[in-house]
C-alpha positions as CSV (number, residue, x, y, z in Angstrom):
1,M,291.5,155.1,49.9
2,K,290.6,154.9,46.2
3,V,292.3,158.3,45.5
4,G,295.4,157.5,47.6
5,G,294.9,160.0,50.4
6,I,295.3,163.7,50.2
7,T,298.6,163.4,48.2
8,G,297.0,161.1,45.7
9,L,294.0,163.3,45.4
10,Y,296.2,166.3,44.7
11,E,298.0,164.5,41.9
12,K,294.9,162.9,40.3
13,Y,292.9,166.1,40.6
14,M,295.4,168.1,38.7
15,H,295.2,165.6,35.8
16,A,291.4,165.2,35.9
17,I,290.8,166.8,32.5
18,P,287.6,166.2,30.5
19,S,288.1,164.4,27.2
20,I,285.6,166.6,25.3
21,R,287.0,170.1,25.3
22,I,286.8,173.2,23.2
23,N,289.6,173.1,20.7
24,G,292.6,175.2,21.4
25,T,291.6,176.3,24.9
26,D,292.5,175.3,28.4
27,C,288.8,175.2,29.5
28,G,288.2,172.4,32.0
29,V,291.9,172.2,33.0
30,P,292.4,172.5,36.8
31,K,294.1,175.8,37.7
32,D,297.6,175.8,39.3
33,D,296.1,177.4,42.4
34,A,293.2,175.0,42.7
35,W,294.4,173.9,46.1
36,M,294.9,177.4,47.5
37,L,292.2,179.0,49.6
38,L,293.6,182.5,49.6
39,R,294.8,183.5,46.2
40,S,296.1,186.5,44.4
41,W,294.3,189.8,45.2
42,D,293.0,190.0,41.6
43,D,292.0,186.4,41.3
44,P,288.6,186.1,39.5
45,D,287.4,183.3,41.9
46,M,288.6,184.2,45.4
47,P,290.9,187.2,45.9
48,W,292.4,187.0,49.3
49,L,291.9,190.7,50.1
50,G,288.3,190.7,48.8
51,F,287.6,187.6,50.9
52,L,288.8,189.1,54.1
53,L,287.2,192.5,53.6
54,G,284.1,191.7,51.6
55,Q,283.1,188.2,52.7
56,T,283.3,189.3,56.4
57,P,280.2,191.6,56.2
58,A,278.1,188.9,54.5
59,S,279.2,186.4,57.2
60,I,278.3,188.9,60.0
61,W,274.9,189.4,58.5
62,Y,274.1,185.7,58.2
63,W,275.7,184.4,61.5
64,C,275.0,187.4,63.7
65,T,271.9,189.2,62.6
66,D,269.8,186.8,60.5
67,Q,266.5,185.9,62.2
68,M,267.0,182.2,61.4
69,M,270.2,182.1,63.4
70,V,269.5,184.7,66.1
71,Q,266.2,182.9,67.2
72,R,268.3,179.9,68.1
73,L,270.5,181.9,70.5
74,L,267.5,183.8,71.9
75,A,266.1,180.4,73.0
76,A,269.2,179.6,75.0
77,K,268.9,179.3,78.8
78,S,271.7,181.8,79.5
79,L,274.5,183.8,78.0
80,S,276.9,181.0,78.6
81,H,274.6,178.5,76.7
82,A,274.3,181.0,73.8
83,Q,278.1,181.5,73.6
84,G,278.6,177.7,73.8
85,G,276.2,177.1,71.0
86,T,278.0,179.8,68.9
87,L,281.3,178.1,69.5
88,F,279.9,174.7,68.6
89,A,278.6,176.2,65.3
90,G,282.1,177.7,64.7
91,F,283.7,174.3,65.2
92,M,281.2,172.7,62.8
93,K,282.0,175.3,60.2
94,I,285.6,173.9,60.0
95,L,284.3,170.6,58.7
96,P,282.8,171.7,55.3
97,I,286.2,171.8,53.6
98,F,286.6,168.1,54.5
99,L,283.0,167.0,54.1
100,I,281.9,169.0,51.1
101,V,284.8,170.6,49.2
102,M,287.1,167.6,49.1
103,P,284.4,165.1,48.3
104,G,283.5,167.3,45.4
105,M,287.1,167.1,44.2
106,I,287.1,163.3,44.7
107,S,283.9,163.2,42.6
108,R,285.8,164.8,39.7
109,V,288.6,162.3,40.1
110,L,286.7,159.0,40.5
111,L,283.6,159.6,38.5
112,L,283.1,160.7,34.9
113,V,285.3,163.7,34.4
114,Y,283.6,164.7,31.2
115,E,280.3,164.9,33.2
116,V,281.2,166.6,36.4
117,A,283.8,168.9,34.8
118,C,282.2,169.3,31.4
119,V,282.9,172.4,29.4
120,D,281.1,171.9,26.2
121,P,277.6,173.4,26.5
122,D,275.9,170.6,24.6
123,V,277.6,167.9,26.7
124,C,276.7,169.7,30.0
125,M,273.1,170.1,28.8
126,R,272.9,166.4,28.1
127,Y,274.2,165.4,31.5
128,C,272.7,167.9,33.9
129,Q,270.3,170.2,31.9
130,N,272.6,173.1,32.5
131,S,274.7,174.4,29.7
132,A,277.0,176.4,32.0
133,G,278.4,173.4,33.9
134,C,277.6,170.4,36.0
135,S,279.7,171.0,39.1
136,N,276.5,171.2,41.2
137,V,275.9,167.5,40.7
138,A,279.4,166.4,41.9
139,Y,278.4,165.6,45.5
140,P,275.1,163.9,44.8
141,R,276.7,161.8,42.0
142,L,279.5,160.7,44.4
143,V,276.9,159.6,47.0
144,L,274.8,157.7,44.4
145,E,277.7,156.1,42.6
146,L,280.0,154.9,45.3
147,M,278.1,154.4,48.5
148,P,276.3,151.1,49.3
149,T,272.5,151.0,49.0
150,G,271.7,151.5,52.7
151,F,274.2,154.3,53.2
152,R,273.1,155.8,49.9
153,G,269.5,156.1,51.2
154,L,270.8,157.3,54.6
155,M,272.8,160.1,53.0
156,M,270.0,161.2,50.8
157,A,267.7,161.2,53.9
158,V,270.2,163.3,55.8
159,M,270.6,165.8,53.0
160,L,266.8,166.1,52.6
161,A,266.4,166.5,56.4
162,A,269.0,169.3,56.5
163,L,267.2,171.0,53.5
164,M,263.8,170.7,55.2
165,S,265.2,172.0,58.5
166,D,266.7,175.1,56.7
167,L,263.5,175.7,54.8
168,T,261.3,175.5,57.9
169,S,263.6,177.9,59.7
170,V,263.6,180.4,56.9
171,Y,259.8,180.2,56.5
172,N,259.2,180.5,60.2
173,S,261.6,183.5,60.5
174,A,260.0,185.3,57.5
175,S,256.5,184.6,58.8
176,T,257.4,185.9,62.2
177,L,258.9,189.1,60.8
178,F,255.8,189.7,58.6
179,T,253.3,188.8,61.2
180,M,254.8,190.7,64.2
181,D,256.4,193.8,62.4
182,I,254.4,194.4,59.2
183,W,250.9,193.1,59.7
184,P,250.2,195.1,62.9
185,Q,251.0,198.2,61.0
186,I,248.2,197.3,58.6
187,R,245.7,196.0,61.2
188,K,246.3,197.9,64.4
189,K,243.9,195.7,66.5
190,A,244.6,192.3,65.0
191,T,243.7,189.5,67.3
192,V,246.0,186.6,68.1
193,W,243.8,184.3,66.0
194,E,244.2,186.6,63.0
195,L,248.0,186.9,63.5
196,M,248.3,183.1,63.6
197,L,246.2,182.7,60.5
198,V,248.2,185.4,58.7
199,G,251.5,183.7,59.7
200,R,250.4,180.4,58.2
201,T,249.1,182.0,55.1
202,F,252.3,183.9,54.6
203,I,254.3,180.6,54.9
204,I,252.1,179.1,52.1
205,L,252.8,182.1,50.0
206,M,256.6,181.8,50.6
207,I,256.4,178.1,49.5
208,F,254.9,179.1,46.2
209,L,257.4,181.9,45.7
210,S,260.3,179.5,46.5
211,I,259.0,177.0,43.9
212,G,258.6,179.8,41.3
213,W,262.2,181.0,42.0
214,I,263.8,177.6,41.2
215,P,263.8,178.1,37.3
216,V,265.3,181.6,37.9
217,I,268.1,180.2,40.0
218,Q,268.8,177.4,37.5
219,E,269.1,180.0,34.7
220,L,271.2,182.6,36.6
221,Q,273.5,180.6,38.8
222,G,275.9,179.8,35.9
223,G,276.7,176.3,36.8
224,Q,278.0,177.1,40.3
225,L,275.2,177.5,42.8
226,F,277.5,178.3,45.7
227,I,279.0,181.3,43.8
228,Y,275.5,182.5,43.0
229,I,274.6,182.4,46.7
230,Q,277.7,184.2,47.8
231,S,277.4,186.9,45.2
232,V,273.7,187.7,46.0
233,S,274.7,187.8,49.7
234,A,277.5,190.3,48.9
235,Y,275.0,192.6,47.2
236,L,272.3,192.5,49.9
237,A,274.0,191.7,53.2
238,P,276.6,194.4,53.8
239,P,274.1,197.2,54.6
240,I,272.5,195.1,57.3
241,A,275.9,194.2,58.8
242,A,277.0,197.8,58.7
243,V,274.0,199.3,60.6
244,Y,274.1,196.3,63.0
245,I,277.8,196.9,63.9
246,L,277.3,200.7,64.2
247,A,274.2,200.3,66.4
248,V,276.0,198.0,68.8
249,L,279.3,200.0,69.0
250,W,278.2,203.6,68.5
251,K,275.7,205.2,70.9
252,R,275.0,208.1,68.6
253,M,273.5,205.8,65.9
254,N,269.8,206.6,65.5
255,E,266.8,205.2,63.7
256,P,266.9,207.6,60.7
257,G,270.5,206.9,60.1
258,C,269.9,203.2,60.3
259,F,266.9,203.2,58.0
260,W,268.1,205.6,55.2
261,A,271.6,204.1,55.2
262,M,270.1,200.7,54.7
263,M,267.8,201.9,52.0
264,L,270.7,203.5,50.1
265,G,272.8,200.3,50.5
266,F,269.9,198.2,49.3
267,I,269.4,200.4,46.2
268,V,273.1,200.2,45.3
269,G,273.3,196.5,45.9
270,I,270.2,195.6,44.0
271,T,271.4,197.7,41.1
272,R,274.6,195.8,40.9
273,M,272.7,192.5,41.3
274,V,270.4,193.4,38.4
275,L,273.4,194.4,36.3
276,D,274.9,191.0,37.0
277,F,271.8,189.2,35.9
278,V,271.6,191.3,32.7
279,Y,275.3,191.1,31.8
280,R,276.0,187.4,32.3
281,Q,279.6,186.2,32.8
282,P,280.8,184.9,29.4
283,D,281.6,181.2,28.9
284,C,285.2,180.0,28.9
285,N,287.3,181.4,26.1
286,E,284.7,184.0,25.1
287,P,285.5,187.8,25.2
288,D,284.2,189.6,28.2
289,L,282.1,192.6,27.0
290,R,280.5,193.5,30.3
291,P,280.7,197.0,31.7
292,L,284.0,197.7,33.6
293,I,282.3,198.0,37.0
294,I,281.1,194.4,36.6
295,Q,284.1,193.1,34.8
296,R,286.8,194.5,37.0
297,V,285.1,194.8,40.4
298,H,284.8,191.4,42.0
299,Y,281.6,190.9,44.0
300,M,283.7,190.5,47.2
301,Y,285.3,193.9,46.6
302,F,281.9,195.3,45.9
303,A,280.6,194.0,49.2
304,C,283.5,195.9,51.0
305,I,282.7,199.1,49.0
306,L,279.0,198.7,49.8
307,F,279.7,198.2,53.5
308,C,281.8,201.4,53.7
309,L,279.2,203.4,51.8
310,T,276.5,202.3,54.3
311,V,278.7,203.1,57.3
312,I,279.5,206.6,56.0
313,S,275.9,207.3,55.1
314,A,274.7,206.1,58.5
315,V,277.2,208.3,60.4
316,I,276.4,211.4,58.4
317,I,272.6,211.0,58.7
318,S,272.8,210.2,62.4
319,L,274.9,213.3,63.1
320,I,272.5,215.6,61.3
321,T,269.4,214.2,63.0
322,E,268.3,214.0,66.6
323,P,270.3,211.6,68.8
324,P,268.5,208.7,70.4
325,E,266.9,209.1,73.8
326,P,269.2,208.0,76.7
327,S,266.5,205.5,77.9
328,K,266.7,203.8,74.5
329,L,270.4,203.0,75.0
330,I,270.1,201.1,78.2
331,R,271.4,197.5,77.6
332,T,271.1,198.0,73.8
333,T,274.8,198.7,73.0
334,Y,278.1,197.1,73.9
335,W,279.0,199.9,76.2
336,T,275.7,200.0,78.1
337,R,275.1,196.2,78.3
338,F,275.5,196.2,82.1
339,D,273.3,199.2,82.8
340,D,270.7,198.6,85.6
341,G,268.2,201.4,84.7
342,D,264.7,200.7,83.6
343,R,263.7,201.4,80.0
344,D,260.3,202.8,79.0
345,E,259.6,199.4,77.4
346,D,260.2,197.7,80.7
347,K,257.8,199.9,82.5
348,E,255.1,199.7,79.9
349,N,255.5,196.5,77.9
350,F,252.9,196.4,75.1
351,E,253.5,192.8,74.4
352,M,253.1,191.7,78.0
353,R,249.9,193.7,78.3
354,R,248.6,192.1,75.2
355,N,249.4,188.6,76.5
356,V,247.5,189.4,79.8
357,D,244.5,190.7,77.8
358,L,244.7,187.6,75.6
359,Q,244.7,185.3,78.7
360,E,241.6,187.0,80.1
361,K,239.8,186.7,76.8
362,V,240.7,183.1,76.5
363,K,239.4,182.4,80.0
364,L,236.2,184.3,79.2
365,N,235.7,182.4,75.9
366,A,236.4,179.1,77.6
367,F,233.8,179.9,80.3
368,N,231.2,181.0,77.7
369,K,231.9,177.9,75.7
370,E,231.3,175.6,78.7
371,E,228.1,177.5,79.4
372,D,227.0,177.0,75.8
373,E,227.8,173.3,75.9
374,I,225.8,172.8,79.2
375,H,222.9,174.7,77.6
376,V,223.0,172.5,74.6
377,E,223.2,169.4,76.7
378,I,220.1,170.3,78.7
379,H,217.8,172.0,76.3
380,E,218.9,170.8,72.8
381,P,219.9,167.1,72.9
382,A,218.9,166.6,69.3
383,I,221.8,168.7,67.9
384,I,224.6,167.4,70.1
385,E,226.1,165.5,67.3
386,E,226.2,168.5,65.0
387,K,227.9,170.6,67.6
388,T,230.4,167.9,68.3
389,V,231.4,167.8,64.6
390,L,231.8,171.5,64.6
391,F,233.8,171.4,67.8
392,Y,236.3,168.9,66.3
393,L,236.6,170.9,63.1
394,R,237.3,174.0,65.2
395,K,239.9,172.0,67.1
396,V,241.6,171.0,63.8
397,G,241.6,174.6,62.7
398,N,243.1,175.7,66.0
399,W,245.8,173.1,65.7
400,F,246.7,174.1,62.1
401,C,247.0,177.8,63.1
402,G,248.9,177.0,66.2
403,F,246.3,178.6,68.5
404,N,246.2,177.0,72.0
405,Q,243.3,178.0,74.3
406,N,244.9,176.2,77.2
407,T,247.7,178.6,77.7
408,K,248.0,179.5,81.4
409,D,251.3,181.2,81.8
410,K,251.3,183.7,84.6
411,N,252.7,187.2,84.4
412,D,255.2,186.8,87.2
413,E,256.5,183.5,85.7
414,V,257.0,185.2,82.3
415,F,258.8,188.2,83.8
416,Q,261.0,186.0,85.9
417,H,261.9,183.9,82.8
418,L,262.7,187.1,80.9
419,T,264.9,188.3,83.7
420,D,266.8,185.0,83.9
421,I,267.6,184.7,80.3
422,A,268.5,188.4,80.0
423,S,271.2,188.2,82.6
424,L,274.8,188.7,81.4
425,R,276.4,187.4,84.5
426,Q,278.9,184.5,84.1
427,S,281.0,182.6,86.6
428,K,284.8,182.7,86.2
429,Q,284.9,179.0,85.3
430,E,282.4,179.6,82.5
431,K,284.3,182.5,81.1
432,F,287.6,180.6,81.2
433,I,286.2,177.6,79.4
434,L,284.4,179.7,76.8
435,N,287.4,181.9,76.1
436,S,289.7,178.9,75.8
437,L,287.4,177.3,73.3
438,L,287.2,180.6,71.4
439,V,290.9,180.7,71.0
440,V,290.9,177.2,69.6
441,A,288.0,178.0,67.3
442,L,289.9,180.9,65.9
443,T,293.3,179.2,65.7
444,V,292.2,176.1,63.8
445,P,290.6,178.0,60.8
446,I,293.5,180.4,60.6
447,F,295.9,177.4,60.5
448,T,293.7,175.7,57.8
449,Y,293.8,178.8,55.6
450,I,297.5,179.2,56.0
451,Y,298.1,175.5,55.2
452,F,295.9,175.5,52.2
453,S,297.3,178.7,50.9
454,I,301.1,178.6,51.5
455,A,302.3,175.2,52.8
456,V,300.1,172.9,50.7
457,K,302.3,172.9,47.6
458,K,305.4,172.4,49.6
459,T,303.8,169.5,51.6
460,L,302.3,167.8,48.6
């Protein structure tokens, strides 16, 4: 209400110019296309062609292949529940433009323009300890300045809770990948106790690495943390998205093609990322002396190029190497998802055998432990207290490592559960509802992009 609705916000935002500016420049002045989502193909901020072709691979990586996201869908009760959760996430992704972007613009209008939209390095350093700009503090300042005390604390708690949730998901995913995929290659006969301890230790290591990375991000993100995140994703995500799409849609894709194409893509992407860190984007009204490949090739266009390079490399390497075994393709590609054959992994499941062995060992250890406790109670009553203290210390250690000795899942129950959640069968009603919601979830964002790219100026 204070900004006069969306029309008032448009008018006031275009006139929200900082009073302290660099003489003779238009630095800090809102651009004419500030309200357009899809801009000119050569726009330095968001070219429409680069957004469609380059941002798509990064989004596919994050929303379709990232362990942090996939593990939520793998926990679904059925395919319909997984698709419903995906659609719900899609509807939620429509809201950031109204819950994050517009409040940031309101912050520039209502709060201190010379602080949120500062352009003078000395002024920016004084207000947010970042000489490149203070746009990152727009949303927190809006919450702290305008909201009542109770709601202010509630909003801060919500933001911290969301941050903690994301961090725990990232740490858990990274720990799972390291513990289950990398550590068994180092220790072939690692026990479950060892795996749990390694997982917890790796999480602690990740926490220290995250804390140590904070000063690097503050120095390299250039006053716009969101742009930094998107650019890094554009350099690292396309190879993963490329091999993922090929593996799902092309049955000839094999392991060497996937691995070496990803390695090539990562090398090229990391090279561009390092060049970006070395040759920083110049401040406003300063000459751009960076190499042409950095100066002229937007990171979104680079993501598209990197995606195509990875696809071509994967296809060539796959064609000149041995094709995958037919048994490996059963229910692992889009075209074979309904195959009823048995894979070798189904016949001889290493993980299941290890779980069975673990259960037997747990039962044996529990039996031996009970025998020891009985023996102590009968023959050594003088040291019962010492054993009890060690017992509780052991219980605390088991709890910290997540090791539960009371697990009694049976083989047949586990197999039945895996069979139920792996089923791709859906009723006609479920398909109709999910497909209808999919159409709505696609139509609303398309309309939003069109409105805030073509019709917004005519309307406002």
